[in-house]
C-alpha positions, 0 to 999 in steps of 0.5 A, spaced: 499 499 500 502 507 498 502 512 503 503 519 503 509 519 506 512 515 501 512 520 496 518 525 496 515 532 494 514 532 487 517 538 484 524 542 484 524 550 482 529 551 477 531 558 473 528 562 479 528 570 478 523 575 481 518 573 476 518 566 474 519 559 477 519 553 473 516 547 477 517 540 474 516 533 477 523 530 480 524 522 478 522 519 483 515 522 483 515 520 477 516 513 478 511 513 484 506 517 480 507 511 474 506 506 480 500 509 483 497 509 475 498 502 474 503 504 469 509 501 467 513 507 465 512 514 466 511 515 458 504 511 459 501 517 464 497 522 460 495 525 467 499 527 473 497 525 480 501 529 485 502 527 491 506 531 497 510 531 503 508 532 510 513 537 510 509 541 506 503 541 512 509 544 517 510 549 512 503 552 511 502 552 518 509 556 519 506 560 514 499 562 517 502 562 524 507 567 523 513 563 527 516 557 529 513 556 536 506 557 535 506 553 529 509 547 533 504 549 539 499 547 533 502 541 531 503 538 537 511 538 536 517 541 538 519 548 535 526 545 534 522 539 529 518 545 526 525 548 525 528 542 522 523 540 517 523 548 514 530 547 513 530 540 510 524 543 505 528 549 503 534 545 502 530 540 498 527 545 494 534 549 493 529 555 495 529 560 501 521 560 503 522 565 509 524 572 511 527 571 518 527 577 523 526 578 530 519 581 529 517 573 526 517 569 519 514 572 513 514 568 506 519 570 500 516 571 493 518 564 492 515 561 499 508 565 497 508 561 490 510 555 494 504 556 499 499 557 494 501 551 490 502 547 496 495 548 498 492 546 492 496 540 492 495 537 499 487 538 497 488 534 490 492 529 494 487 528 499 481 527 494 486 522 490 487 518 496 480 518 498 478 516 492 483 510 492 481 507 498 474 507 496 476 503 490 480 499 494 475 497 499 469 497 493 468 490 489 466 491 482 460 487 480 459 485 472 451 484 471 450 481 464 444 483 460 441 479 454 439 484 448 436 483 442 433 487 437 426 485 439 429 485 447 432 492 447 434 494 454 433 501 453 428 502 458 433 500 463 439 503 461 435 510 461 434 509 468 440 506 470 444 511 467 442 516 473 443 511 478 450 509 476 454 514 479 451 513 486 453 505 485 459 505 482 460 497 484 455 495 478 457 496 471 452 493 465 455 488 460 451 488 454 450 480 451 447 480 444 444 474 442 440 472 435 432 475 434 429 468 433 425 463 438 430 457 439 435 463 441 430 466 445 428 460 449 436 457 450 437 464 453 431 463 458 433 456 459 441 458 462 439 465 465 444 465 470 450 462 466 452 467 460 447 471 461 444 474 468 437 477 465 433 479 459 430 486 459 423 485 455 416 486 455 414 479 459 408 475 461 408 473 468 403 468 468 406 464 462 413 464 465 412 465 472 413 457 474 420 457 470 423 464 472 423 470 476 421 477 473 422 484 476 417 489 474 419 496 471 414 499 468 407 498 463 408 499 456 402 502 451 400 497 446 401 499 439 400 497 432 405 495 427 405 495 420 408 496 413 411 503 411 407 502 405 400 501 408 395 506 407 394 507 414 402 508 416 402 515 416 396 516 421 399 519 428 394 515 432 389 509 430 382 508 432 379 501 432 374 503 426 380 504 422 382 497 423 375 495 420 376 490 415 383 488 416 387 483 419 391 484 426 395 479 429 396 478 436 398 473 441 393 467 443 389 467 449 392 461 452 399 464 451 398 472 453 394 474 458 395 482 456 392 480 449 385 478 452 382 484 453 384 486 446 381 480 444 374 481 448 373 488 446 374 487 439 370 481 438 365 484 442 364 491 439 369 491 432 367 484 429 370 487 422 376 486 425 379 479 423 383 476 429 389 471 428 392 468 434 400 467 434 405 464 439 410 469 439 412 475 436 420 475 432 424 478 427 421 473 422 414 475 424 416 482 423 419 480 416 413 477 414 409 484 415 413 488 410 410 485 404 403 484 408 397 488 409 396 485 415 397 489 422 401 486 428 399 488 435 406 490 438 410 494 444 411 501 444 419 499 445 419 495 438 419 502 434 425 502 430 426 495 430 425 494 422 427 500 417 421 498 413 415 498 418 412 503 422 409 503 430 403 506 431 399 508 438 392 506 438 386 510 441 385 504 447 389 504 454 391 497 453 398 496 456 403 490 457 408 489 463 416 490 461 421 488 466 426 484 468 427 476 467 432 472 472 434 465 474 429 462 480 437 461 483 440 468 482 446 471 485 447 475 491 450 481 486 444 480 482 439 481 487 443 486 490 443 490 484 435 489 483 434 491 490 438 498 487 434 498 481 427 498 485 430 504 489 431 508 483 424 511 483 423 512 490 
């Protein structure tokens, strides 16, 4: 472990005159800084972290007090020890820091410069050390999120963006997977291995026995169609707009959130032809491009296919959106979910 006291004062004054001082790092400090930054050589560093010698604390106290004796009282050391530290500091810098007289001590012009810069240096060093200790004591956890065109993580990522700075021990790792039914089912069956969770629309009644779910929000149910469809330019659809059209939607036994849509259309809009499907995947979207059919979809699927458009409908139907994860989640994932759950509180 590196301590502040392990670092020699990191500057030497060269070419001193009344108006200008050139301050450069010593070689020993450069090596120490390189070690602190994890560099193999000083050429690798792009930033300089300046650490300081504790003699600077003594120097600042003497400057503030105006005498060795008063500074010694405040530092709880002898006046002789204070004098020795200042002498060593002046010798090391090759700069006279104080004018000494019977009236007391006053800073030289060089001393005033060192005094100003030293206070900045100490504040910066303390901040760096505090962050270093926090990093040393922190355990980083990668949370792996499976994503695809049909299963985007945008909503989670937008929410997490605001909390990430408060929880730096967690970072999200995006794991893409293929947008097919077999690939999706394989991911589900192996949650907790290569992928910790999915961020997607979900159906609790369908998956509840096999996976855990974590609710994030409700998404409005929309309708997707080809951009060549005559209705594609409408800002919002009504059910009357769909009279005489075919609407694809999840079968009742597969999806609870489509049941109210089935019921209303069958009861009040029999002119709409309903066609039940098992699953909406990218293949279904591709087929929609050259079709005049409509697909019940989620708001998060906007932009999935460049040749399709997703339109809002004049109704209040929604579908749940959240996280799907293993029945046996890791401790770290549970901690992450607890953090996510607190973001809106």
